[in-house]
VOSEKE-604391 format. One line per field, with one value per residue (C-alpha): residue in one letter; x, y, z. Coordinates in steps of 0.1 Angstrom, whole numbers, padded with zeros to 4 digits, m for minus. Example, Ala and Ser with C-alpha at 12.3 -4.5 7.8 and 13.67 -1.06 7.14 Angstrom:
2
zafi: A / S
px: 0123 / 0137
py: m0045 / m0011
pz: 0078 / 0071
***
This chain:
211
zafi: M / K / K / I / F / A / T / L / T / L / T / I / L / T / A / L / N / A / F / A / Q / G / K / G / V / D / Q / Q / N / D / R / I / R / D / G / S / S / N / R / A / P / A / A / N / G / A / K / V / N / T / G / A / G / R / G / I / D / F / G / R / G / R / T / R / E / L / P / L / V / P / N / P / Y / R / L / T / A / R / R / D / A / V / L / Q / A / V / S / E / V / M / R / D / S / K / L / I / L / D / E / S / V / S / K / A / A / E / G / V / L / V / S / Q / P / Y / T / F / V / R / G / A / V / V / A / E / S / E / I / S / R / L / A / E / L / L / D / T / N / S / R / G / W / T / R / G / R / Y / T / L / L / V / E / V / Q / P / I / D / G / A / F / T / N / V / S / V / N / A / R / I / E / G / R / T / D / G / A / S / G / A / E / W / V / S / L / Q / S / N / G / T / A / E / Q / E / F / L / L / A / L / V / E / K / I / T / G / A / P / P / P / G / R / E / Q
px: 0867 / 0849 / 0865 / 0900 / 0893 / 0883 / 0912 / 0937 / 0921 / 0924 / 0961 / 0969 / 0950 / 0967 / 1000 / 0995 / 0981 / 1014 / 1037 / 1019 / 1024 / 1060 / 1069 / 1048 / 1044 / 1029 / 1007 / 0999 / 1036 / 1051 / 1077 / 1090 / 1082 / 1107 / 1102 / 1128 / 1164 / 1179 / 1188 / 1216 / 1215 / 1194 / 1188 / 1155 / 1149 / 1127 / 1118 / 1140 / 1131 / 1147 / 1181 / 1205 / 1183 / 1180 / 1218 / 1218 / 1236 / 1248 / 1263 / 1231 / 1218 / 1250 / 1263 / 1292 / 1325 / 1338 / 1376 / 1395 / 1403 / 1439 / 1460 / 1477 / 1451 / 1457 / 1435 / 1431 / 1431 / 1455 / 1471 / 1452 / 1417 / 1425 / 1434 / 1402 / 1382 / 1401 / 1390 / 1354 / 1353 / 1367 / 1342 / 1313 / 1326 / 1326 / 1364 / 1381 / 1413 / 1442 / 1457 / 1485 / 1501 / 1489 / 1513 / 1490 / 1520 / 1535 / 1502 / 1498 / 1464 / 1457 / 1424 / 1419 / 1412 / 1375 / 1353 / 1333 / 1320 / 1312 / 1298 / 1311 / 1282 / 1289 / 1325 / 1344 / 1322 / 1327 / 1362 / 1368 / 1353 / 1382 / 1412 / 1427 / 1416 / 1441 / 1433 / 1397 / 1393 / 1418 / 1402 / 1371 / 1366 / 1345 / 1356 / 1370 / 1385 / 1407 / 1429 / 1434 / 1466 / 1461 / 1491 / 1485 / 1514 / 1513 / 1526 / 1524 / 1501 / 1474 / 1477 / 1477 / 1483 / 1463 / 1473 / 1453 / 1464 / 1444 / 1455 / 1429 / 1428 / 1407 / 1399 / 1398 / 1385 / 1399 / 1407 / 1441 / 1419 / 1413 / 1439 / 1441 / 1458 / 1468 / 1456 / 1465 / 1440 / 1425 / 1422 / 1383 / 1387 / 1411 / 1389 / 1357 / 1375 / 1392 / 1357 / 1341 / 1371 / 1369 / 1332 / 1336 / 1363 / 1348 / 1311 / 1313 / 1325 / 1361 / 1363 / 1346 / 1329 / 1297 / 1266
py: 0194 / 0200 / 0171 / 0180 / 0216 / 0203 / 0180 / 0207 / 0231 / 0204 / 0198 / 0237 / 0238 / 0207 / 0222 / 0256 / 0238 / 0219 / 0249 / 0270 / 0240 / 0237 / 0274 / 0299 / 0319 / 0304 / 0335 / 0315 / 0313 / 0340 / 0317 / 0310 / 0273 / 0268 / 0235 / 0247 / 0233 / 0262 / 0247 / 0274 / 0284 / 0313 / 0324 / 0337 / 0351 / 0378 / 0379 / 0404 / 0405 / 0374 / 0357 / 0366 / 0391 / 0415 / 0424 / 0417 / 0443 / 0422 / 0453 / 0472 / 0479 / 0473 / 0494 / 0518 / 0510 / 0543 / 0552 / 0552 / 0584 / 0593 / 0589 / 0613 / 0636 / 0671 / 0697 / 0736 / 0749 / 0764 / 0739 / 0754 / 0752 / 0713 / 0708 / 0722 / 0703 / 0668 / 0676 / 0683 / 0651 / 0631 / 0644 / 0638 / 0601 / 0597 / 0597 / 0614 / 0630 / 0618 / 0650 / 0634 / 0619 / 0645 / 0672 / 0697 / 0722 / 0696 / 0686 / 0653 / 0644 / 0610 / 0598 / 0574 / 0539 / 0537 / 0506 / 0498 / 0465 / 0443 / 0409 / 0375 / 0370 / 0402 / 0411 / 0388 / 0403 / 0437 / 0434 / 0416 / 0449 / 0469 / 0446 / 0417 / 0384 / 0357 / 0334 / 0335 / 0298 / 0299 / 0328 / 0336 / 0376 / 0394 / 0430 / 0454 / 0491 / 0513 / 0544 / 0570 / 0589 / 0619 / 0640 / 0674 / 0689 / 0723 / 0723 / 0760 / 0788 / 0773 / 0736 / 0713 / 0672 / 0649 / 0615 / 0589 / 0558 / 0534 / 0510 / 0481 / 0457 / 0426 / 0412 / 0377 / 0362 / 0329 / 0308 / 0330 / 0362 / 0390 / 0398 / 0426 / 0418 / 0442 / 0435 / 0447 / 0476 / 0469 / 0509 / 0513 / 0531 / 0555 / 0559 / 0567 / 0593 / 0612 / 0609 / 0626 / 0653 / 0662 / 0668 / 0686 / 0713 / 0714 / 0706 / 0681 / 0646 / 0642 / 0641 / 0608 / 0600 / 0619 / 0599
pz: 1625 / 1656 / 1672 / 1661 / 1674 / 1709 / 1710 / 1703 / 1729 / 1755 / 1747 / 1751 / 1783 / 1799 / 1788 / 1804 / 1840 / 1838 / 1833 / 1861 / 1884 / 1875 / 1881 / 1899 / 1932 / 1964 / 1976 / 2009 / 2021 / 1999 / 1984 / 1949 / 1937 / 1905 / 1887 / 1864 / 1862 / 1881 / 1915 / 1925 / 1961 / 1970 / 1932 / 1935 / 1903 / 1905 / 1941 / 1955 / 1991 / 2003 / 1991 / 1964 / 1949 / 1981 / 1987 / 2025 / 2049 / 2077 / 2092 / 2095 / 2129 / 2146 / 2173 / 2160 / 2177 / 2193 / 2191 / 2223 / 2238 / 2236 / 2268 / 2274 / 2260 / 2247 / 2261 / 2248 / 2285 / 2309 / 2338 / 2365 / 2345 / 2341 / 2377 / 2388 / 2364 / 2375 / 2412 / 2401 / 2382 / 2410 / 2433 / 2407 / 2403 / 2442 / 2443 / 2471 / 2465 / 2486 / 2496 / 2514 / 2482 / 2457 / 2444 / 2430 / 2425 / 2403 / 2385 / 2403 / 2417 / 2434 / 2445 / 2476 / 2466 / 2458 / 2463 / 2429 / 2438 / 2468 / 2470 / 2457 / 2430 / 2410 / 2420 / 2396 / 2366 / 2374 / 2383 / 2348 / 2332 / 2345 / 2348 / 2331 / 2352 / 2343 / 2373 / 2378 / 2385 / 2414 / 2432 / 2448 / 2443 / 2469 / 2465 / 2436 / 2440 / 2422 / 2428 / 2399 / 2394 / 2371 / 2356 / 2342 / 2324 / 2305 / 2271 / 2265 / 2277 / 2258 / 2258 / 2285 / 2284 / 2306 / 2316 / 2336 / 2352 / 2372 / 2398 / 2400 / 2430 / 2437 / 2473 / 2482 / 2515 / 2524 / 2553 / 2559 / 2558 / 2535 / 2506 / 2480 / 2448 / 2424 / 2389 / 2353 / 2341 / 2308 / 2302 / 2309 / 2341 / 2323 / 2292 / 2314 / 2335 / 2304 / 2287 / 2315 / 2319 / 2283 / 2283 / 2317 / 2299 / 2264 / 2269 / 2243 / 2238 / 2221 / 2181 / 2168 / 2202 / 2191 / 2194
***
């Protein structure tokens, strides 16, 4: 009788040990070891901090994409106040008002060309930030500059429309001399100026641009 009881106990212990080896948690590596027939990818059962049991949010931590500032932009301000703010933002941006072509009485302010980058090493990357470069392999850019044209038009006594256009130019220095090439603006220079102008007048970013 004792011999039968001992044999039965040994059989039970052996079965439990085999089951524990087949399925359990490896505490050393914090991983599930599954000896069962379930081999579905990332099916971790009760393990919820990895794989399918976690509900991974791939968008978490990404920088929020900010909406573009409308161009033209409608401001709640009189035209003369907007014209003054445009002059101040130009000055803050190191732009010089070109009085020979500007027509303040008609609401048109034009800056002198502003050189924003010098040097062959960095010119191409900085120019491409503001303009579309379609033939970068065939040119060696050495400088970049832009001119801003700002139009301020009243809608009524309380509202004013402001539109900003940028003329982007890149310079190449070759055997035949220096050449300035007109480039298509990608809208970045206009966006940066409008954003600064709206904050200057209203004291806050445009709707949707709050950080």
